N, C-alpha and C positions, 0 to 999 in steps of 0.2 A: 733113328741118328743117321747121320753122312757124313763122312769123312769127305773132304775138299783137299785133293794131293796137285801143287801146283806143279806144271811141266817146265815153267822157268819162270823168271824173273817178271814182276808187277808193281807199278808203285799204283795203290789203288784209294781212288779220293771217295770221301763221304757221300750222301749222295746229296747233300746241301752247300757241300765246300766249293769256292770259287775255284773256277779254273784257273786261273793267275795264281794261286797258293805253291801253284808249281814250280818248275824251272825247266819249261818242256824242251828247250836247247840241249839241255844238259842230258836229259831221261835221252830223246834221240838220239845224241852223242855216244849213250849207254846202250841204244839199242833196247830200249827200255819202256813196254807199252805203259801208256797211261789208261789207267780203266777207271769207272765208275760202281760204286756198290747200290745196293739198295735201302740200307741201312746209313744211320746219321754214324757221327763223330768225323775224327779229324784222318787224315789220310795215314795209311797203312803200306811199308815194304814188304813187300811177298819176294821172299824165295826160296829156291825146296831147298827144304831139311831145317831153316831158321824158324818156323815156328808149325805148331799145329792147331787147322785150322779146321771143324769141326761144326756142322749145323744142327740143333736138337729141334724137330716141328714135335708141335703141342698142340691137339687140338681143343679147343675152347668146351667140350664138356670135361673134361679130364681137371681132373679131384685136386690137380698142382696150379691149373687156371688162375689168374688173378686178371680181375678188368682195370685194375691201376698201373700202369706199366713201369713205374717202378718199383712196387711190390715184389710183381712178376717174377723180377730175378731170383728172387732170394734162395728159395729151393735150389737154382743151378749154382748157382753162384758159392753156396756151402757144396752141394757136390762136388765142384772144381777145388776147393780150400779140402778138401778129404781124400782128393785123388792126389793133388799135390803132394802132402805130407808122405802118404802113403809112398810116394816116387822116392819122397826123404828130401823135398822141399821143408826151411827149417819154420815151423811156427805160419804158414802162409792163413790169412784171411780174408773174408768175403766182407767187403764194406757194408756198410748200412749206412743208406742215409741218402742225400742230394748229390744231383752232380756236382762234383768237383774239377771243374776246367783249367786250374794252376793260368801259369804264363802262358804255357805251350798248350791248353787242350783243344782249343780248335783249330788249329792248324795239325795236332799227330795226335793220332788214336793214343798211343801208350803211353802221353802226356799228363790226358785227363783221368780221371776216376766218377766210375757210375756208380751208380746202385748191382750188387752182386759180384762186382770185378774183381778178382784175388789175387792182395799183394803179400809179399813177402817184406817185412823190415821196413815198410812203406813205399817200397818199390811194385807199378804192378808187373803181376807174371800173369795174367789170363784179361784178357779185356771181354766185355759182351758186349752186342748189338740185336737189335730186334728189327723184326719186321711183322706187323697184324693187318690181318683181317677178321672178320668177324665168325672164319670158320677153325682160324688156326694162330699160332705165332710160331714164328721162324725164332729162331735165338743163333744170332753166328757168334762163335767161340772161335777164341787163338788165343793159345797157350804160347808161349815164347822161351824155345830151346834156344835160341843164344838172340842176345840184345846187340846191335851195331849202329847206335846214335846217328857215327860221324856219315855210316854207308848213304842214312833219310835224310841228313840235313845239307847236303851236297845236293839233294835235286828239291830242296825248297826254296823257292821265288824268295830269297832274302839278300840284304848286302853284306860285305866279306864280317863288317863287325857285328852283325846277328846269328851269323853263321860259326860264327868262334864261341862267341859267348852260348848259345843254342844246344849247340853241341855239350859244352860241360852242366848245362845246366838238364837236358836231356839222359845225359848218360846217369844221372842217379833219381833218373823220373821211373823208370822202368827196370829192369833185371829178367834174365833169361836163365831157363836151370842150369844152363853150362858153366854161367858164373857163381852161379851156387853150389856147383862141384856136383851139381847132378849128371849122373851117364843117363836117360833114356831116349831108348828110339820113339818113333810114333807108337808101333805098335804096345810098347811098351804104357805109354800117354792112356790110349785106347783103352785097354785094359784095365788099369786103373779107374779111369773113368766110366766104364761098362760094371766096372763089381760097387761102384757107388750110386748107380743110380736105383731112383728108388723102386 
């Protein structure tokens, strides 16, 4: 397990996302780098203190390994859901089933819902992505400490009408610990996660 702590903000595109999904002029005006990760999904606005990003590596021979990429997330989603409950999140649950992109899921990571991802009252709290080789799977996990969709929407390549509508839609798509009334530091999240690992 590796904790990834950002030293500054960045707008992170998914591996298959189009460059023109974001408004590069706005990002440059905010001195915000636009980078790409190797796993799929939509864009994530990474800012220090707003999420806990952890990579979990699993070798292919491990008992938790599953060749089915959808099923492979299930154990980790259960771990995250239990850790979130331990932190005080009300009734978190890990999604079972297919990817549900919803209206904004292709564009914004936390607007879609995939296998193993954790929700509270239907709003996404933990996002999961994976990159696989024959030897291992790397699960990239992000737990929201704060969810601020308005800041993200300003950086997307949308017209003004879509911008105002999407901010309202995205507000209900995800939730951070702070919005749930849970005061948890990165260390608190890591301790809860490690305590629930098999």
